[in-house]
N, CA, C and O of each residue as an XYZ file, in Angstrom:
608
protein
N      -5.464    -16.856     -5.217
C      -6.661    -16.685     -5.995
C      -7.668    -15.871     -5.195
O      -7.930    -16.174     -4.031
N      -8.216    -14.868     -5.797
C      -9.205    -14.054     -5.120
C     -10.584    -14.628     -5.396
O     -10.910    -14.988     -6.527
N     -11.381    -14.706     -4.352
C     -12.745    -15.204     -4.499
C     -13.699    -14.172     -3.934
O     -13.415    -13.539     -2.918
N     -14.809    -14.010     -4.585
C     -15.861    -13.139     -4.067
C     -16.826    -13.983     -3.249
O     -17.266    -15.048     -3.683
N     -17.141    -13.495     -2.074
C     -18.139    -14.176     -1.254
C     -19.506    -13.940     -1.883
O     -19.781    -12.853     -2.390
N     -20.347    -14.939     -1.852
C     -21.671    -14.841     -2.471
C     -22.453    -13.674     -1.888
O     -22.568    -13.534     -0.670
N     -22.992    -12.836     -2.775
C     -23.844    -11.741     -2.353
C     -23.131    -10.537     -1.782
O     -23.786     -9.645     -1.244
N     -21.796    -10.475     -1.880
C     -21.067     -9.318     -1.364
C     -20.102     -8.827     -2.415
O     -19.861     -9.489     -3.425
N     -19.554     -7.657     -2.160
C     -18.534     -7.135     -3.066
C     -17.150     -7.286     -2.460
O     -16.156     -6.961     -3.110
N     -17.063     -7.776     -1.223
C     -15.772     -7.952     -0.564
C     -15.079     -9.216     -1.027
O     -15.675    -10.062     -1.693
N     -13.815     -9.332     -0.665
C     -13.045    -10.515     -1.020
C     -13.106    -11.514      0.121
O     -13.041    -11.137      1.291
N     -13.229    -12.767     -0.216
C     -13.185    -13.823      0.787
C     -11.725    -14.139      1.042
O     -10.969    -14.390      0.103
N     -11.322    -14.128      2.304
C      -9.922    -14.361      2.646
C      -9.657    -15.848      2.815
O     -10.432    -16.566      3.445
N      -8.557    -16.292      2.245
C      -8.079    -17.650      2.460
C      -6.775    -17.524      3.222
O      -6.070    -16.526      3.076
N      -6.448    -18.499      4.016
C      -5.195    -18.427      4.756
C      -4.024    -18.579      3.792
O      -4.159    -19.163      2.717
N      -2.874    -18.043      4.195
C      -1.670    -18.141      3.361
C      -1.313    -19.599      3.116
O      -0.858    -19.954      2.028
N      -1.516    -20.443      4.117
C      -1.209    -21.859      3.965
C      -2.080    -22.535      2.927
O      -1.587    -23.315      2.112
N      -3.383    -22.240      2.949
C      -4.303    -22.810      1.957
C      -3.926    -22.373      0.553
O      -3.865    -23.189     -0.367
N      -3.673    -21.080      0.394
C      -3.351    -20.536     -0.926
C      -2.023    -21.085     -1.431
O      -1.896    -21.413     -2.611
N      -1.031    -21.188     -0.547
C       0.280    -21.685     -0.938
C       0.217    -23.136     -1.393
O       0.796    -23.493     -2.419
N      -0.477    -23.966     -0.640
C      -0.588    -25.378     -0.994
C      -1.277    -25.516     -2.347
O      -0.904    -26.362     -3.160
N      -2.280    -24.680     -2.579
C      -3.006    -24.692     -3.844
C      -2.096    -24.269     -5.001
O      -2.149    -24.868     -6.075
N      -1.264    -23.244     -4.795
C      -0.422    -22.704     -5.867
C       0.853    -23.507     -6.093
O       1.254    -23.719     -7.238
N       1.498    -23.957     -5.014
C       2.832    -24.540     -5.142
C       2.929    -26.005     -4.755
O       3.884    -26.681     -5.138
N       1.961    -26.506     -4.007
C       2.047    -27.869     -3.501
C       2.919    -27.976     -2.268
O       3.126    -29.078     -1.759
N       3.449    -26.835     -1.760
C       4.316    -26.830     -0.582
C       3.496    -26.670      0.686
O       2.551    -25.882      0.734
N       3.861    -27.416      1.701
C       3.238    -27.259      3.012
C       3.983    -26.175      3.782
O       5.081    -25.774      3.395
N       3.388    -25.706      4.865
C       4.064    -24.699      5.692
C       5.352    -25.273      6.289
O       6.325    -24.543      6.478
N       5.364    -26.557      6.583
C       6.584    -27.202      7.098
C       7.706    -27.097      6.064
O       8.851    -26.805      6.408
N       7.368    -27.337      4.799
C       8.374    -27.234      3.734
C       8.847    -25.793      3.556
O      10.032    -25.555      3.324
N       7.926    -24.826      3.663
C       8.329    -23.417      3.573
C       9.318    -23.084      4.691
O      10.321    -22.413      4.449
N       9.044    -23.546      5.906
C       9.938    -23.270      7.043
C      11.328    -23.847      6.811
O      12.325    -23.262      7.234
N      11.393    -24.983      6.148
C      12.684    -25.612      5.859
C      13.434    -24.871      4.753
O      14.662    -24.802      4.779
N      12.708    -24.318      3.786
C      13.325    -23.688      2.611
C      13.711    -22.224      2.806
O      14.602    -21.728      2.117
N      13.061    -21.531      3.727
C      13.287    -20.098      3.908
C      14.038    -19.813      5.198
O      13.976    -20.594      6.148
N      14.753    -18.683      5.227
C      15.359    -18.229      6.480
C      14.223    -17.788      7.409
O      13.109    -17.551      6.942
N      14.486    -17.676      8.713
C      13.428    -17.225      9.625
C      12.842    -15.861      9.225
O      11.631    -15.658      9.316
N      13.687    -14.939      8.788
C      13.202    -13.612      8.381
C      12.342    -13.705      7.116
O      11.292    -13.068      7.027
N      12.788    -14.495      6.149
C      12.004    -14.676      4.926
C      10.654    -15.314      5.242
O       9.630    -14.909      4.693
N      10.652    -16.307      6.123
C       9.405    -16.974      6.494
C       8.449    -15.986      7.159
O       7.258    -15.961      6.847
N       8.971    -15.179      8.070
C       8.144    -14.195      8.787
C       7.456    -13.246      7.805
O       6.274    -12.941      7.961
N       8.189    -12.781      6.799
C       7.630    -11.840      5.826
C       6.739    -12.553      4.814
O       5.564    -12.212      4.673
N       7.287    -13.536      4.114
C       6.561    -14.180      3.020
C       5.350    -14.992      3.470
O       4.313    -14.965      2.807
N       5.460    -15.704      4.571
C       4.396    -16.627      4.977
C       3.495    -16.063      6.078
O       2.312    -16.398      6.141
N       4.056    -15.198      6.956
C       3.268    -14.667      8.072
C       2.905    -13.196      7.886
O       2.362    -12.567      8.795
N       3.203    -12.655      6.715
C       2.879    -11.267      6.364
C       3.526    -10.258      7.300
O       2.927     -9.239      7.644
N       4.762    -10.554      7.710
C       5.495     -9.643      8.568
C       6.087     -8.487      7.777
O       6.054     -8.471      6.546
N       6.629     -7.521      8.508
C       7.288     -6.367      7.897
C       8.647     -6.199      8.552
O       8.755     -6.161      9.777
N       9.686     -6.099      7.728
C      11.017     -5.908      8.291
C      11.158     -4.479      8.819
O      10.421     -3.582      8.410
N      12.096     -4.280      9.715
C      12.361     -2.958     10.278
C      12.866     -2.052      9.155
O      13.748     -2.449      8.393
N      12.311     -0.825      9.043
C      12.743      0.061      7.961
C      14.237      0.367      8.027
O      14.834      0.409      9.102
N      14.818      0.576      6.857
C      16.229      0.931      6.664
C      17.196     -0.191      7.037
O      18.388      0.066      7.203
N      16.712     -1.433      7.174
C      17.591     -2.554      7.525
C      17.725     -3.588      6.411
O      18.588     -4.462      6.494
N      16.905     -3.513      5.384
C      16.896     -4.528      4.332
C      18.149     -4.517      3.481
O      18.686     -3.456      3.164
N      18.612     -5.706      3.112
C      19.861     -5.848      2.357
C      19.788     -5.261      0.953
O      20.827     -4.951      0.370
N      18.605     -5.102      0.399
C      18.475     -4.605     -0.976
C      18.025     -3.147     -1.062
O      17.822     -2.625     -2.158
N      17.870     -2.498      0.070
C      17.394     -1.113      0.080
C      18.256     -0.199     -0.782
O      17.727      0.593     -1.561
N      19.564     -0.298     -0.653
C      20.472      0.612     -1.365
C      21.093     -0.010     -2.614
O      22.013      0.569     -3.192
N      20.614     -1.162     -3.036
C      21.146     -1.811     -4.233
C      20.863     -0.958     -5.469
O      19.722     -0.564     -5.708
N      21.906     -0.674     -6.251
C      21.758      0.151     -7.458
C      22.191     -0.603     -8.720
O      22.291     -0.007     -9.792
N      22.445     -1.899     -8.599
C      22.912     -2.679     -9.745
C      21.773     -2.961    -10.720
O      20.599     -2.953    -10.350
N      22.149     -3.212    -11.980
C      21.170     -3.571    -13.007
C      20.828     -5.050    -12.891
O      21.707     -5.898    -12.739
N      19.539     -5.340    -12.964
C      19.102     -6.724    -12.898
C      17.623     -6.825    -12.600
O      16.842     -5.916    -12.883
N      17.259     -7.957    -12.018
C      15.850     -8.225    -11.730
C      15.698     -8.711    -10.288
O      16.526     -9.467     -9.781
N      14.640     -8.266     -9.651
C      14.301     -8.687     -8.297
C      13.278     -9.812     -8.415
O      12.243     -9.659     -9.063
N      13.580    -10.944     -7.782
C      12.712    -12.120     -7.856
C      12.206    -12.476     -6.464
O      12.775    -12.053     -5.458
N      11.137    -13.254     -6.418
C      10.578    -13.711     -5.153
C      11.569    -14.653     -4.463
O      12.065    -15.598     -5.078
N      11.852    -14.393     -3.191
C      12.765    -15.246     -2.426
C      12.159    -16.621     -2.165
O      12.877    -17.559     -1.819
N      10.861    -16.745     -2.327
C      10.204    -18.024     -2.090
C      10.166    -18.945     -3.288
O      10.244    -20.165     -3.142
N      10.044    -18.356     -4.498
C       9.852    -19.220     -5.671
C      10.637    -18.795     -6.913
O      10.645    -19.526     -7.904
N      11.297    -17.635     -6.888
C      12.091    -17.198     -8.035
C      11.313    -16.463     -9.111
O      11.882    -16.124    -10.149
N      10.030    -16.208     -8.897
C       9.212    -15.475     -9.864
C       9.763    -14.054    -10.057
O      10.041    -13.358     -9.081
N       9.919    -13.627    -11.319
C      10.394    -12.265    -11.598
C       9.328    -11.264    -11.182
O       8.178    -11.350    -11.612
N       9.727    -10.303    -10.331
C       8.772     -9.353     -9.775
C       8.987     -7.923    -10.254
O       8.054     -7.277    -10.731
N      10.231     -7.424    -10.126
C      10.525     -6.027    -10.425
C      11.856     -5.907    -11.152
O      12.788     -6.665    -10.883
N      11.943     -4.955    -12.071
C      13.193     -4.657    -12.767
C      13.890     -3.502    -12.064
O      13.238     -2.627    -11.493
N      15.219     -3.506    -12.109
C      15.977     -2.452    -11.437
C      15.652     -1.064    -11.987
O      15.760     -0.072    -11.266
N      15.257     -0.988    -13.257
C      14.931      0.305    -13.868
C      13.734      0.974    -13.195
O      13.581      2.192    -13.279
N      12.890      0.197    -12.535
C      11.691      0.742    -11.894
C      11.899      1.024    -10.405
O      10.960      1.434     -9.722
N      13.119      0.811     -9.889
C      13.401      1.037     -8.469
C      13.704      2.514     -8.248
O      14.355      3.151     -9.075
N      13.233      3.050     -7.134
C      13.536      4.440     -6.783
C      13.649      4.568     -5.267
O      13.171      3.714     -4.520
N      14.288      5.650     -4.829
C      14.466      5.902     -3.402
C      13.266      6.700     -2.899
O      13.145      7.895     -3.168
N      12.390      6.031     -2.173
C      11.176      6.681     -1.665
C      11.407      7.345     -0.313
O      10.568      8.118      0.150
N      12.550      7.046      0.327
C      12.843      7.599      1.639
C      12.077      6.927      2.769
O      12.119      7.398      3.905
N      11.377      5.835      2.474
C      10.542      5.170      3.478
C      11.270      4.076      4.252
O      10.809      3.654      5.313
N      12.411      3.612      3.727
C      13.157      2.560      4.411
C      12.987      1.177      3.833
O      13.554      0.214      4.349
N      12.208      1.063      2.761
C      12.027     -0.216      2.081
C      12.280     -0.026      0.599
O      12.039      1.062      0.075
N      12.761     -1.057     -0.098
C      12.898     -0.950     -1.554
C      11.541     -0.582     -2.162
O      10.510     -1.157     -1.813
N      11.567      0.381     -3.071
C      10.329      0.847     -3.701
C      10.465      0.816     -5.210
O      11.532      1.092     -5.759
N       9.379      0.478     -5.869
C       9.342      0.346     -7.325
C       8.090      1.043     -7.843
O       7.052      1.045     -7.182
N       8.198      1.637     -9.033
C       7.024      2.297     -9.613
C       6.263      1.399    -10.578
O       5.207      1.792    -11.074
N       6.773      0.202    -10.856
C       6.060     -0.736    -11.723
C       6.566     -2.157    -11.482
O       7.637     -2.360    -10.910
N       5.783     -3.128    -11.926
C       6.141     -4.543    -11.812
C       6.830     -5.009    -13.089
O       6.757     -4.339    -14.119
N       7.495     -6.152    -13.021
C       8.204     -6.693    -14.191
C       7.234     -7.045    -15.310
O       7.531     -6.821    -16.484
N       6.079     -7.594    -14.955
C       5.036     -7.901    -15.944
C       3.683     -7.881    -15.243
O       3.609     -7.893    -14.014
N       2.631     -7.851    -16.025
C       1.289     -7.837    -15.459
C       0.934     -9.097    -14.697
O      -0.051     -9.122    -13.959
N       1.729    -10.144    -14.871
C       1.477    -11.425    -14.203
C       2.379    -11.637    -12.989
O       2.341    -12.705    -12.378
N       3.191    -10.639    -12.626
C       4.172    -10.799    -11.553
C       3.564    -10.874    -10.162
O       3.962    -11.708     -9.349
N       2.603    -10.003     -9.891
C       2.056     -9.897     -8.540
C       0.535     -9.944     -8.551
O      -0.110     -9.759     -9.583
N      -0.012    -10.197     -7.368
C      -1.452    -10.094     -7.135
C      -1.664     -8.997     -6.111
O      -0.876     -8.844     -5.178
N      -2.714     -8.248     -6.287
C      -3.071     -7.196     -5.342
C      -4.298     -7.651     -4.570
O      -5.266     -8.148     -5.146
N      -4.240     -7.468     -3.237
C      -5.325     -7.942     -2.372
C      -5.698     -6.851     -1.381
O      -4.836     -6.116     -0.900
N      -6.986     -6.750     -1.078
C      -7.419     -5.828     -0.037
C      -6.806     -6.263      1.286
O      -6.745     -7.454      1.591
N      -6.350     -5.280      2.073
C      -5.732     -5.559      3.367
C      -6.313     -4.584      4.386
O      -5.986     -3.397      4.377
N      -7.167     -5.084      5.254
C      -7.786     -4.236      6.264
C      -7.243     -4.479      7.654
O      -7.922     -4.190      8.639
N      -6.022     -5.010      7.757
C      -5.413     -5.316      9.048
C      -5.248     -4.034      9.863
O      -4.880     -2.991      9.323
N      -5.517     -4.117     11.140
C      -5.395     -3.002     12.084
C      -6.268     -1.811     11.702
O      -5.956     -0.674     12.055
N      -7.352     -2.066     10.987
C      -8.279     -1.006     10.631
C      -7.811     -0.082      9.524
O      -8.484      0.903      9.219
N      -6.672     -0.379      8.917
C      -6.157      0.454      7.825
C      -6.628     -0.118      6.499
O      -6.724     -1.335      6.340
N      -6.923      0.760      5.547
C      -7.260      0.305      4.194
C      -5.989      0.376      3.372
O      -5.507      1.458      3.034
N      -5.456     -0.787      3.057
C      -4.239     -0.844      2.253
C      -4.424     -1.895      1.177
O      -5.396     -2.651      1.177
N      -3.468     -1.924      0.263
C      -3.459     -2.940     -0.781
C      -2.197     -3.777     -0.593
O      -1.081     -3.270     -0.704
N      -2.385     -5.058     -0.307
C      -1.261     -5.974     -0.147
C      -0.752     -6.385     -1.520
O      -1.533     -6.588     -2.449
N       0.574     -6.506     -1.637
C       1.214     -7.014     -2.846
C       1.720     -8.414     -2.519
O       2.487     -8.598     -1.574
N       1.287     -9.403     -3.305
C       1.694    -10.793     -3.099
C       2.260    -11.357     -4.394
O       1.886    -10.920     -5.482
N       3.158    -12.323     -4.279
C       3.710    -12.998     -5.448
C       2.592    -13.779     -6.138
O       1.885    -14.557     -5.497
N       2.436    -13.569     -7.434
C       1.384    -14.261     -8.182
C       1.673    -15.750     -8.326
O       0.758    -16.539     -8.559
N       2.929    -16.135     -8.190
C       3.304    -17.534     -8.369
C       3.112    -18.372     -7.108
O       2.542    -19.461     -7.171
N       3.585    -17.872     -5.955
C       3.515    -18.674     -4.726
C       2.598    -18.086     -3.659
O       2.348    -18.733     -2.642
N       2.095    -16.876     -3.868
C       1.201    -16.256     -2.895
C       1.907    -15.593     -1.735
O       1.246    -15.093     -0.824
N       3.244    -15.571     -1.737
C       4.001    -14.973     -0.645
C       3.764    -13.475     -0.517
O       3.656    -12.767     -1.518
N       3.683    -12.996      0.728
C       3.517    -11.568      1.010
C       4.803    -10.829      0.658
O       5.890    -11.224      1.080
N       4.674     -9.759     -0.114
C       5.834     -8.961     -0.516
C       5.866     -7.610      0.181
O       6.925     -7.163      0.623
N       4.725     -6.962      0.283
C       4.648     -5.625      0.855
C       3.297     -5.013      0.550
O       2.276     -5.701      0.558
N       3.294     -3.688      0.275
C       2.046     -2.975      0.020
C       2.206     -1.991     -1.131
O       3.313     -1.561     -1.456
N       1.082     -1.647     -1.735
C       1.034     -0.695     -2.841
C       0.393      0.596     -2.357
O      -0.652      0.587     -1.707
N       1.052      1.720     -2.693
C       0.549      3.041     -2.332
C       0.467      3.907     -3.584
O       1.148      3.637     -4.573
N      -0.346      4.923     -3.544
C      -0.561      5.789     -4.700
C       0.243      7.066     -4.679
O      -0.188      8.079     -5.229
N       1.421      7.036     -4.043
C       2.238      8.249     -3.943
C       3.599      8.100     -4.625
O       4.578      8.713     -4.200
N       3.660      7.295     -5.670
C       4.917      7.060     -6.385
C       5.148      8.065     -7.498
O       4.305      8.925     -7.752
N       6.291      7.957     -8.160
C       6.638      8.892     -9.233
C       5.935      8.557    -10.554
O       5.307      7.507    -10.695
N       6.056      9.451    -11.489
C       5.572      9.203    -12.854
C       6.450      8.116    -13.453
O       7.609      8.014    -13.052
N       5.988      7.321    -14.359
C       4.744      7.497    -15.101
C       3.527      6.835    -14.463
O       2.413      7.069    -14.931
N       3.681      6.021    -13.420
C       2.537      5.272    -12.885
C       1.887      5.930    -11.671
O       0.694      5.744    -11.430
N       2.662      6.695    -10.909
C       2.147      7.258     -9.663
C       2.018      6.220     -8.561
O       1.429      6.488     -7.514
N       2.572      5.027     -8.798
C       2.472      3.933     -7.829
C       3.785      3.754     -7.078
O       4.867      4.012     -7.607
N       3.661      3.301     -5.823
C       4.842      2.931     -5.033
C       4.601      1.542     -4.465
O       3.819      1.356     -3.533
N       5.298      0.565     -5.054
C       5.287     -0.787     -4.521
C       6.350     -0.807     -3.432
O       7.545     -0.813     -3.728
N       5.925     -0.817     -2.182
C       6.810     -0.782     -1.019
C       7.030     -2.233     -0.587
O       6.123     -2.872     -0.053
N       8.238     -2.748     -0.822
C       8.487     -4.189     -0.739
C       9.569     -4.508      0.300
O      10.577     -3.808      0.389
N       9.354     -5.553      1.070
C      10.339     -6.016      2.050
C      11.523     -6.667      1.344
O      11.335     -7.523      0.480
N      12.739     -6.268      1.706
C      13.943     -6.898      1.145
C      13.960     -8.401      1.386
O      14.412     -9.164      0.532
N      13.470     -8.829      2.545
C      13.485    -10.253      2.893
C      12.639    -11.088      1.938
O      12.833    -12.300      1.841
N      11.711    -10.460      1.236
C      10.860    -11.178      0.287
C      11.505    -11.288     -1.086
O      10.975    -11.950     -1.979
N      12.658    -10.633     -1.252
C      13.299    -10.542     -2.563
C      14.679    -11.176     -2.601
O      15.367    -11.285     -1.585
N      15.061    -11.589     -3.792
C      16.450    -11.915     -4.115
C      16.761    -11.133     -5.376
O      15.868    -10.853     -6.176
N      18.029    -10.778     -5.554
C      18.418     -9.977     -6.710
C      19.258    -10.807     -7.664
O      20.221    -11.459     -7.259
N      18.887    -10.775     -8.925
C      19.648    -11.458     -9.978
C      20.306    -10.381    -10.831
O      19.642     -9.657    -11.573
N      21.623    -10.295    -10.707
C      22.385     -9.286    -11.437
C      22.328     -9.541    -12.941
O      22.399    -10.683    -13.396
N      22.200     -8.457    -13.700
C      22.153     -8.549    -15.159
C      23.510     -9.016    -15.669
O      24.551     -8.503    -15.260
N      23.485     -9.997    -16.570
C      24.735    -10.503    -17.144
C      25.219     -9.539    -18.204
O      24.439     -9.014    -18.999
N      26.536     -9.316    -18.200
C      27.124     -8.376    -19.168
C      27.410     -9.042    -20.472
O      27.906     -8.400    -21.398
């Protein structure tokens, strides 16, 4: 949940643990038990996997990409494209309720963080250099995703 600090236009930051407990009822201890170490690093600690190493980078199958933390539908395979950056990239989300966008000023960079709207898990970042029709590039860590193959 995004909150505005009184008298400012900036966003008030809440810790991932606070937001997660509020959204899912899960403690950080429970997240550590449910996720692999790599998934925990990305989803809960806002880590970034090494480029070109993610298991879903080259996936070309039809289906849906869901949050590895909670199963929320995030991206459809039809919106996936090869951005050449080393991470799975999408030009649109599965629905308007799939993700939350948050200001991210870490390391002095102005970026937009992409988080799961259901559990608050960190997914990646949004950039404005994607293809038509949106011009957006959702640059997402494979470790934050699971793929559900389309049933024939």
